[in-house]
N, C-alpha and C positions, 0 to 999 in steps of 0.2 A: 844644121842649119839657124839654129835658136841664137846662136853667137853670133851669126850673120845680124839676125833678127835685131839682137842688141845694139850691135855695133849702127845700122842704122839710124832707131830710134835716138842713139845718142847723137849724131850725129844733126838730125832735123831739130834737135833739143836747143842748138847753139846755131844753126845756119837756116837761113831762107831758102825755102822750095824754089826753082827755078824751072818754068817749062820748057824753056825751049832747052836744056838738057839731060830730057826726059827720054824714052820710050816711046815711039807711036805707037795707035795701038797697032797698027798694019804690021810692025815687024814685033809686035809681041806674038799675036797668032801665030806670023811665021816661026818664031822661034818653039809655041807651043807644038807644032807642026812636027818641028823639025824634031822636036825633045823624043818622040815618038822610032825618030831613024838612024839617031846618034847621041841618045843626052851628054854621052863625056867630052865630046868634040865639041856640043852646043853649050855647055856650063864654060868652058875654055873662049869660045869666042863672045858670050856672053863678057867675060871678066876685061879679057880686051876692052870691046865693044865700050861698056863704059869705064875704064882708062883714060881712052881716045875721048869720050864723052866729057871726063870730069879733066882731060888734059885741055881740052878748048875754051872750057869752064874757067880754068885759073890763066888761062891767056887771056880770057877778054876783062875778068877782073883786072890784072895788071896792067889792061892798057886802059880800061877804067879808071883807074889810080896813079896812070901817067908811070907805068913800070914801076913804081911798087911794089917789093913782093907782099905774096895774099898771109 
């Protein structure tokens, strides 16, 4: 977990946080509830969710820059 935290910290040292692509409180509460039922599947789903959110952010960034790669 520490490796993940450090990765995220390094990322945000050079990238601005965008609220549009963050998890909503209601989603976070649903995750907390689901973790008690099926923790492994929940973690995998969260990574997929993060990937999808990141993809959307990258596409929006490219669109904003006129198709230029990020």
